[in-house]
C-alpha angles and dihedrals in degrees: 000000000000131000124243102205095177087072092051116124133174148110107352094208122022115238098234124189115220089265092048092050090049091051090048096047094044095053116108116168089199088065092064120300110207093235089064086066091054093252118150116281091222129227104297098036087053091050089048094049115112090228121101125269125209120208119212121187135191129166091270105029145035116203127196112207111199119203087207104098088337090274121165136196121202117202119195114216120230095354130122123254115273124243116232150072119354114251142202093253097032126226112298132192125182138204137175118248100187106296093345124092108215119199121195115195130185137150101067120171092225094231098113138072128232094238144355094277091060110253102173135228133182133225087264093067117131116193129196116190125187122197116190123177101222096180140339093290107036145056120200110220125197124179126188120196120203111180112151093186095059106020131047093218140004115278135191142211130193134196141157124248118208114221111229110187088171091065130077124198114247132218113271116183135189107194108200118110103241095210087071088069094057094039090057102251094110126051111264111234116239114245 
């Protein structure tokens, strides 16, 4: 599946809180973006990557396989959220609402950005994604961000994914050992 960003629509100006605006204005990728240290992109930056995504489905799970750094995201269907440590991709649960697959994600660690230009989010972010197969070749995608620490109100974005059964995702590898970052041997990116 590929993304058609020219069809993307959404909130023209993000409704930042003071803390969100500060996080946005203070971001400088040249000062050490976390992805340069081979750390996980996180859910929304992976969804916003220009690289392909493959969707795998079973009766109990949907998995998104991202070509970008060969990340994956497994979504249990009709199960409650887990308790536990916050993660890069958050804790997702999915359910079917008619022909639309709705994914509810919470429990983010707050260490990622929403996209490659650095729009911020906090650990309080709550994401709702809606995937609707509109025809044999397309999936409508809507994402709603609710992050009361960084945004004054929820906001949404929509786009259309093009289904490409003639493509296969490829291996994409970042070779650094991420524990080196936290043990002080690699420069820590500024948030």
